[in-house]
N, C-alpha and C positions, 0 to 999 in steps of 0.2 A: 528472182526473189526468192522462189521456192524453193531452191536449189541451197540458197543464201538462209532462208528460216533453217532449212532441216544441215548445213553444215553449224548455224548457229548450237544447234541442240548439243550434238560431238561438244562444241567448244566448253558452251557452259558444264555440261554433265563433267566433265574431265576435273573442269576448274573444281568439283563440289567436292569430290576425289581428295582432295590436295587442299582444301579450306576445310576438312574433316580431317586430316590431319595434322595441318598445322591451328590450332586453335587462336593464333593472330588473325587467319582471314588472310592471312599472305601468300598468295601461291606463284610457289617459283616457276620458270619454265620446265613442263619437262611431259614424260609422259603417263597416257590413262587408260585404263581402260571405263566405260560404261554401260550401265544395265541399268533397266526399268523397275521400279522397288515393286511394284503391281505384280509385271509378266515374269520379270527377273530375265526377259531377252533384254541382249547384248546390241548395241549399235556399232554395224559395219557401212565404212564409204564404200560404195561396189561402183561407183562411177564420178564423174566430175563435172555433167551438167544435169542442172533442177531449173523445179522455178515456183517461186512463190508471189502470191500477189494478197497482202493481208487486207486492203480496199473492200479487195471485190470476190477474197476465199476462192480464186484459182491456184490451185496447188498439183507438185508432181513432184512426191517425194520417191519417188522410185529408185532412187540417184543413194538412198540413205534405209539401209533395211535392217529387221530387226529379230535377231535369235535366237533361243534358247541354248542351255548347251557349254558353261565356261571351258568344256575342254578344249570344244572348235575353236575358243578366240586365239590358246596358248600358239601354236603355228601359224595364226594370220594377221596379217597386217593390217589389214583393211578393219582391224577393231579395237588399230595402234592411234591415239591420239595424241598430237600434240598441243600443248595449252602457254599462250604467248599471253601479259597480261599485256591493257594498254589502259594504263589509267584507272575507272574505275571497272572498265568492263573489258573482255577478254577475244582474244581470237583461236581459233580452229584450225590446225594443218595437219590434215591427213591425204596420204595417198596423191602425194605432187600437188595437193592445191588449200585453200584457205577459205575461210567466212570474207575476208574482210577484198580478197580479190574476185571473190566470185559473185561479190551481193556491189560490185563497183562496175559489173558491164551494165549492171541493170540500170546506170542514174546516169542520168544527163549530164552532171556536171565530175565525173565519175570518181565519185568519194566512197565508198562500203561502208559497210557495218559491222559492227561489234556485238558479242551475244549482253544480255541481261541475265544475272540470277538473282533469288532470292532464296539463303537458305531455312527450312523447313526445320530442320535440327540436326542432329549430329550427320553428315558428310550426305544431309539427303537437301538435294536443293529441287526447285523450280523453274525451267528456264525460260524465257521471255526474250520476242522481240516486237518491236515498237514503230507504228508509224501513222502520222497523219493521226495522233491521239488515239488508231488503234491499235490496242495491244493481246496478245495471243502468247499461250503457252504450245509447248511441245508437248505430245503426249502420246502414248501408244494406243490407237484408235484401235484394238480387236480384244474384248474383255472374255476372252476363250484361255486355254491351255495349249490350243496348237504354237508350234515350233517357233513358225513363224508370223512376225507381229506386221502392224502398219503405221508408221512415223505418220502425225497429223496433229489436229489439232481440237481438236472433237472430245473426247475423252476428260473425267477429270480427277479429282480425289487422285490418290496413290495412281493412276494411270499417271501423271502430268509428272512423276514423282520419280527425279535418277539420282544412282549411286558412284559414285566415282572411289576409283582406284587405282593408286599408284603401281604402275611396271616396275618391279624390282629386280634384275637377274638371281637374287638370291633369298626370293619369298620362296615357302610351301607352294602357292599355286599361280599366283599370277607374275608369274614372269612370262619372257616372249624363248620360246623353244622353237627349235627346227624338228619339223615332222620327215624323214627323208622319205622320196618318190621313189629310187632307184636303187638297188641290191646287186649290189657285186661280187662274190664271195668274201663275206663279212666284212666285206667292205658298204658305206654307206653314201649318196650324197643326193641331192639337191639342187637343179637352179632356182636360185632366188634374183628375186629383184623386189625391194619395199625404197619408200621415202627415204625414211629414218639410217642414217648411218650409228655403225655398231664395229663394236671388238665381239672376236668370240670369249664364254664367259666361264664357258668346259673343258675341260682340259682335253689333248687329240683328234681336232676339231681344226682344219683350216680350210682356206678363204681364195678359190684361186681367179681368174680372168684368164680371158683367151689373148695375146700376144703378136699370135705371130699363126697365118697359115700359108702354108709352102707343101704344094701338091695337094696327094689327100692327108696330107699329116696340120692337126690343128694342136698347138702346143700352149699350154697353162703355162702362168706364173702365180708363184701364193705371195696373197698381199698379206706383208707382217702387218702388226696394229692394226689404225681404224682403216675401217671401209668407208668415204665418200658415202653420204645418202644420194639414194639414185644411183647406183654404181649397179648392172646386172654379173650377175658371181655366179660360181658351182662351190657350193658347200659342202667337204667329206664331212656326214658328221662322226661321233665317237659311236654311238650305236642308235637303233632304231627307234629308241624311245626319247621322245622330243626332253623330258625332264634330264638329258645325259648331252642335250646340246642346245644349251642357253646362250642366249646374244644381249650382251649390253647394252643398250642402249642408250646415244649419245648425243649431245645436243647437234641441233642441225647444222649444215655446211655445207657449199661450193666448189670443195676441190672435185675434182674426177681422175677419171682416171684415161690418158689422150690414144693412148696405144690400144685402146680397149678394142675386138671385135665382137663382144656380144651386145643384145640388147636386149630389154626386155619389155614388159607389161603390168599394168596393175588391173586390170580390171576384166573381169568377164559374168557379166551382170544379164542373165537368163531371159530374167524379166524384163530388163527396160529396150522399150520399144526402139527401133532403129531410127528414131529421130534421134539418140545420140551413138553417133559412132566411135566414140571414144567406151563402148560399154562392152564391147569385146574386141578379140583380135585375131581373126580368123585369119585360120596357119595358108602360108603361099610358098610353095616346096620351090619355085623359082628364087626366093630369096630369107627361105627360112633352112634353117637345121639347126633340129630337137637334139637334146643328149640322150639317150639311149643306149641298150646294152645290144648289139649282137654278133651272133656266133664268139662267144665269151668273152668278149671286152669291151668296156666306153666307146662309144660312138658318137658324132654327130651324124645324125641322119636325115633325110627328105621324108623316109616311110615312116614311123615312130607312130602307129594310129593309136597306144597305148597312152600315149603320149597329150591326147585332145581328148574336149569334151563338145559334144550334140548340143551346139544353141540354139535355142528359137530363139525368132527376130521377125519383124516384117518388112516384105519390102513395098518402100510407102508407092515408088511408082507404077506396081502391076497389083498393091493391096493385098496380097494375100501372102500364104508365111513361109520361111524357107530354114533350112535348120543347118546354116556353118559349121563346118570343124572349127574349132576357137583353140587357142593356149590357152591353159588352164589360168588363173590370177597368180601374179605377182611371181612369175617363173621368167629366167631369163632364155635366149634362143641366138644362135649362132647366126650373124648376118650372109646375106649370103648374094652371089650374083651368078654370069651366065657361065662362067667359069668353072666355081667351084661344085668338085666332086658329090656326087650324090650322098656317099659316104667319106667320113673321115675318122682317123684313127686318133685316139686322144693320145699326151704324150704330155711332161710336165719339164717346161722353162729347155727342150732339145735334147732330153737325157735320154729320147728312144724308148726305151722297152718300157710298160710301164709301169712304175714307181709308185703310181697312187693304186696301184693295183696287189690285190698280195699275191704271191707265188701258187699258183695253180696247175694241178693234176690236170691239164686237159688237154686231150689226148686229139678232141674234135681239131684242135687247132692245130694243121699240117706246115710242118717246113719249117728250115733254120734260118733264121734272123742276126743279124749285127743288133750288140746293143741300139745302135743306131736307126734300128730297126729296115735296114737292109733283107730285102730276100736273099739269101746265097742260094739255098736249096728247096727243091717245091714237098721234098719230100721229110725223114726226121732221120733221115742215116748221116751222122757227124765221121763216116769214114772220109782218110783222109785231109780230114782239115788241121792249120792249124791249131798248137797249142793258141788257147787264150777262153773267152768267157759264150756263149752264144745261147741263144736262146731256141728253144729244142721242140716242137710242138707244144708251144706255149711257156713254157717252165724252163729257165734257166737253169745250162750245163755249161761245167768244166771240162773243156776236154784238155787232156795231159799228150 
């Protein structure tokens, strides 16, 4: 139930923003960000396990984190909250989970809870939950200026009041934009995984998935139009600036790509005890390949330490801390098996040489290749080759 309560806050908070923008108090289903009125810390959903017992003051809010810095939220799906109206109450859905579903698992009758809110000013709300006559308000329980807060129920005044803002692709500051983590030849890429459906809102963006793995080639196919929720993808960005890589968030959908070879993870909560196995995903080189750059080209590799994060956790069997190398939150990876090569070159829709990469003058890549990726020579010599277009040392060359 503590999980339920933490999620409650998110739902109601999102609601707050919606009502603030609509003087009639009618809140349409949409996406919002929520921050505390006093501390200005934002809410992030970083796990899908939690517990709250209002009648016994037993709580664990580590699945919901509070952090300052609005710029941090721009590219983080953990800060995106979808609000659904249910009568006079609301459900919160984020990161593949929701208040009602989470709370129902703690009830003998299987019936979950929705959140109740009270408006305390324009766009300002208090969020509460009630059980057996016990009513408590969610708050930021840390009355300081630290970057990280602590969700709880003990603080009062403005620390239990929340502001909610609707996410809009055209908004000056409260939009969702991709911050790419991979750069190659002035091209920018991000392995991405989020619960919400979307479409690209900025020009010069492309969304791909892996639909075929053959030999040492992973072939991408571009998705045109809407991308279903919970679809692991690779996003080619327009620039390194998230403001140039905006997404339009769409209503939830259940469609999926049946031939997608990618998988994804939602969470990387380094402060979550190992009692929640969903808090992080440890990297496994036998079953995962990560998008990275190697030898001047885009590849999937079983050795990409720059893509991993060291996460502190507790081994409850041994009662000691260990530090697994984990996948970053909200990223995609290529599923692998015993026959998958350690490194796979990336291609688009069987076209062979990297159309997703700019032509480059990289003479460190030796050899002559056909446009389908077949190596003809180990050196860069084109002498004696038939007329045609080849890839020589990583550059397209026309032989006449």
